[in-house]
N, C-alpha and C positions, 0 to 999 in steps of 0.2 A: 504494500500500499504506500508506504513512504516513498519507495523508488518511483513509483507511478506519479505521486503528486509532484515530486522534484522533477520529472521529466516534463510534466505538463508546464511547470512554471518556467522551466528553461525554454520550452518551446515558445511560450507566451512572450519571453524575452525578445525572441526573433520574429514571431509573427503575433503581435498583441492584439489583432482584431479577427484571428482566425476563430471561426464559430465552432469548429470541431473540437478544438482544444478547450473552449469554455465549456461546450456540453459535456466532455469527457469529465472535466473537473467537477462539474455539478452532479454527475452519476457517481464519481468517486466519493464526494462528500455524503451523498445518500447512502451508498454502500457502508459508509462508516457510521451513519446515524447522524450526520451533521445537517440537519434539516435547515437550520437558519441560514447558514453560509450557502447552502445549495439554492435556496429560494432567492437569497439576494443575487447570487451568480446569474440566475435565470432572468430576475428583473433587469438587471444591467445588460445582459445579453440582448433582451427584448429591445432594449432602447438602442443598442448598436445595431440591431437587425432594421430598427425603424430608420435611423439615420443613413443606412446603407440602401434601404428599399429591398432588403434580402427576404423575400417571401419564402424561400425554402428554409431558411433558418429558423423564421419565425415559426413555421409550421412544425418543425422538428421540437423547437422550445415548447410550443403549445400541447404537442402530444405527450411530452415529458410531465409538463406541469399538470394536465388534467389527470394523468395516471398517477402522479405523486402528491400532487398539491390541490385536489379538487375544491378545497375551501378557502384557498388563498385569494383574498380580494385584489392584491397588487398583481398577481399573475393573471387572474381573470382580466384585469383591465388590459394587460398587455395583449391578451388573446382575443380581446372583444372585436 
């Protein structure tokens, strides 16, 4: 787990706006039981997807949010 997190952080240092890395981090956080950081990561990724007009990332984010955070109003707003 720690190696995977470190690898993601290193990758973000090179590609800070890569949505795949952000989604992977959110999934790793969830696997570890870190719901609050995962939700925050998804909210921030939603903002990034809006700025970039990235509908595919938004769809992937919303799928994960619906599955793991069905009652989170922040994520519901991102996915509305």
